[in-house]
C-alpha positions in Angstrom: 41.4 -55.5 53.3 40.7 -57.8 50.3 37.2 -59.6 50.5 35.9 -62.4 48.3 32.0 -63.1 47.9 30.5 -66.1 46.6 27.3 -65.8 45.1 24.6 -69.0 44.7 21.1 -68.0 43.6 18.7 -70.3 45.9 19.2 -68.6 49.1 18.9 -65.0 48.0 16.0 -62.7 49.3 12.5 -63.6 47.5 13.2 -67.0 45.8 11.3 -70.3 46.5 11.1 -72.1 43.4 13.3 -73.5 40.5 11.2 -71.5 38.3 13.5 -68.3 40.1 16.5 -69.5 39.6 17.0 -71.6 36.5 17.6 -69.7 33.0 13.9 -71.0 31.6 12.3 -70.1 34.5 9.6 -67.8 33.9 10.5 -65.5 36.9 14.3 -65.9 36.2 15.1 -62.6 35.0 13.4 -61.3 38.3 16.0 -63.4 40.2 18.6 -62.6 38.9 17.7 -58.9 40.1 17.5 -60.0 43.7 20.4 -62.0 43.4 22.9 -58.9 42.3 20.9 -56.7 44.9 21.6 -59.1 48.0 25.3 -59.3 46.7 25.3 -55.4 46.6 24.3 -55.1 50.2 27.3 -57.5 51.0 29.5 -55.3 48.7 28.5 -52.2 50.7 28.9 -53.6 54.0 32.3 -54.7 53.1 33.0 -51.4 51.8 31.4 -49.8 55.2 33.9 -52.0 57.6 36.8 -50.7 55.3 37.4 -53.1 52.1 39.8 -51.9 49.8 39.0 -54.4 47.5 36.1 -56.8 46.8 35.7 -59.7 44.2 32.5 -61.5 43.2 32.5 -64.7 41.8 28.9 -65.7 40.2 28.6 -69.1 41.7 25.2 -70.4 40.5 24.3 -72.9 37.8 25.9 -71.5 34.4 27.4 -68.8 36.4 26.5 -66.1 34.1 23.6 -64.8 36.5 24.8 -61.7 38.1 23.8 -58.4 36.3 27.2 -56.4 35.6 25.4 -53.0 35.0 23.5 -53.4 38.3 26.5 -54.5 40.3 28.1 -52.0 42.7 30.8 -50.6 40.5 33.3 -50.9 43.1 33.5 -54.8 42.6 35.1 -56.8 40.2 32.9 -59.8 39.2 34.1 -63.5 37.7 31.5 -64.5 35.3 30.8 -67.4 33.2 32.1 -71.5 33.5 34.1 -74.1 33.4 35.9 -73.0 36.2 39.0 -75.1 38.0 37.9 -74.1 41.4 34.5 -73.7 40.6 32.0 -71.6 43.3 35.5 -70.4 44.9 37.6 -69.6 41.7 39.5 -66.4 42.0 40.0 -67.1 46.0 43.5 -67.1 47.4 45.6 -66.6 50.5 45.7 -62.9 49.9 41.8 -62.3 50.9 41.3 -61.5 54.4 37.7 -62.9 54.6 35.0 -64.7 52.5 31.3 -63.8 52.5 28.8 -66.7 51.1 25.8 -64.8 49.9 22.5 -66.9 48.6 23.5 -69.9 49.8 21.2 -73.2 50.4 21.1 -76.4 52.5 22.4 -79.7 51.6 20.7 -82.8 49.7 18.1 -84.4 52.0 17.6 -81.4 54.4 14.6 -79.4 54.4 15.4 -76.2 53.2 14.4 -74.0 50.4 15.5 -75.7 47.1 18.3 -77.9 49.1 20.6 -79.6 47.2 24.1 -80.3 46.7 26.1 -79.3 43.6 24.2 -80.9 41.0 20.5 -81.3 41.8 19.2 -85.1 41.9 22.8 -86.2 40.6 24.4 -86.1 44.1 22.7 -88.0 46.6 25.0 -87.1 49.5 28.5 -85.9 50.3 30.7 -86.6 53.2 34.2 -85.0 54.2 35.9 -87.1 56.8 32.7 -89.4 57.5 30.6 -85.8 58.2 27.8 -85.2 55.8 28.0 -82.5 54.2 27.2 -79.7 51.0 28.4 -76.7 49.5 28.3 -75.4 52.6 30.8 -77.7 54.2 33.4 -78.1 51.4 33.5 -74.1 51.0 34.2 -73.6 54.6 36.7 -76.2 54.7 38.5 -75.3 51.2 38.4 -71.3 52.2 40.3 -72.5 56.0 42.3 -74.3 53.9 43.3 -70.8 52.3 43.6 -69.6 55.6 40.4 -67.4 54.7 37.7 -66.7 57.5 34.7 -67.6 56.2 32.8 -64.4 58.0 29.2 -64.2 57.2 26.7 -66.5 54.9 23.0 -65.6 53.9 20.4 -67.9 53.1 17.3 -69.5 54.5 17.1 -70.4 58.1 18.2 -74.5 57.4 21.4 -73.1 55.5 22.1 -70.9 58.5 21.7 -73.6 60.6 23.9 -75.9 58.7 26.3 -73.2 58.6 26.6 -72.9 62.3 26.8 -76.3 63.0 30.1 -76.5 60.8 31.6 -73.0 62.9 29.5 -71.0 65.1 31.7 -68.4 64.6 30.6 -67.4 60.9 27.9 -64.6 61.1 24.9 -65.8 59.6 21.5 -63.7 57.9 18.3 -65.6 57.4 16.6 -64.1 54.5 13.9 -66.3 54.5 12.2 -69.5 57.0 11.9 -72.8 55.2 8.2 -73.9 55.3 8.8 -76.6 52.6 11.6 -77.1 49.7 9.5 -74.6 47.6 8.3 -72.6 50.2 9.0 -70.5 52.9 7.8 -67.3 55.2 10.1 -64.2 53.5 11.7 -61.3 55.3 10.7 -58.3 53.5 13.2 -57.5 51.0 14.1 -54.0 52.4 15.1 -55.9 55.8 16.9 -58.4 54.5 19.2 -56.3 52.3 19.9 -54.1 55.4 20.6 -57.2 57.6 23.3 -58.3 55.1 24.8 -55.2 54.5 25.0 -54.4 58.9 25.8 -58.1 59.4 28.6 -57.8 57.0 30.0 -54.9 58.3 29.9 -55.9 61.6 31.5 -59.2 61.2 34.4 -58.2 59.0 35.4 -55.8 61.9 36.2 -58.7 63.9 37.8 -61.1 61.9 40.1 -64.6 63.4 42.3 -66.9 61.6 40.4 -70.0 60.9 41.8 -73.4 61.9 42.3 -76.1 59.1 42.9 -79.7 60.1 46.5 -80.5 59.1 47.1 -83.6 56.7 45.3 -85.5 54.3 41.6 -85.7 54.2 38.6 -88.0 52.6 36.2 -86.9 50.5 33.1 -89.6 49.5 30.3 -88.6 47.5 27.3 -91.0 46.7 25.8 -90.2 43.4 22.7 -91.6 42.0 24.0 -93.2 38.9 26.1 -96.2 39.4 27.8 -95.1 35.5 29.6 -91.9 37.3 30.8 -93.8 40.0 32.0 -96.0 37.3 33.9 -93.8 35.0 35.1 -91.5 38.0 37.6 -94.6 39.1 39.4 -93.7 35.7 40.7 -90.9 38.0 44.1 -91.9 39.6 43.6 -91.9 43.2 39.5 -92.5 42.9 38.4 -95.8 44.5 34.8 -97.3 44.7 33.5 -97.9 48.4 30.2 -99.5 46.4 28.2 -99.2 43.1 27.5 -95.4 43.6 29.8 -94.1 46.0 33.5 -93.1 45.3 36.3 -91.9 47.6 39.4 -89.8 47.4 42.0 -88.8 49.7 44.5 -85.3 49.9 44.7 -81.8 51.1 41.7 -80.0 50.9 42.1 -77.9 48.4 43.5 -80.8 46.1 40.1 -82.3 47.1 38.1 -79.4 45.9 39.9 -78.8 42.6 39.1 -83.1 42.1 35.5 -82.6 43.4 34.9 -79.6 40.4 36.2 -82.3 38.2 34.0 -85.2 39.4 30.7 -82.2 38.7 32.2 -82.3 35.2 32.8 -85.9 34.2 29.0 -86.0 36.0 27.8 -83.7 33.5 29.4 -85.7 30.3 27.9 -89.0 31.2 24.5 -87.8 32.3 24.4 -85.1 29.9 22.9 -82.6 32.4 24.0 -79.2 33.1 25.4 -78.6 36.3 23.5 -77.2 39.0 25.2 -75.3 41.8 
């Protein structure tokens, strides 16, 4: 059994503030340890369920957050950016399951550090007219590969968002949002034990996901009309209004194209990506 782990940072145990997750933040180094240990809990659960290979993709911000010397030595690691498939770089149909560790709720939802990919640059995203964020796009793209998303960890708001997309996905709330920068934390040892146990249980009862056939429509509303204007230079991209662009295609094509959108936005706004 081959297991793929996509690791974000805002939804890991103990993290509540930008100071915990941004490289310039005063608590970032501690946040890196917390992130790595949450991933290790998922890796332990995967091997307890019979995994023969685990690949971890560092999917947060600069994508250089996980600490290789603290990471479970049985796991491979993809580190750094840019990556053509961003938060799901390295995932292929050869994998049997996906684990999303440390994920957060989409922009506009009252969850801990909630946003969609690029902080304040993206106002909203829709997939086939359904509001979505990182969770929904990742779920749809992994389903297009034919690989089930088995487990997601994060705050309770992220877990609720995941359940709304697919009730079959096991979720582990490691904190309960009080506001965007405040939460009631699950004790660290308890949270990691829950991640490990839930992962092991979920991987023992996998089922293939259903992926909608045919082309799908992705729409993104940006804070900047300039970003939308530049994106129309990409073949197939049209503008719905001054700040909203749309594109049609199969889900994997859309996910790859969306990562190109992020790089264009970075060039236009001169802001670093924030996932």
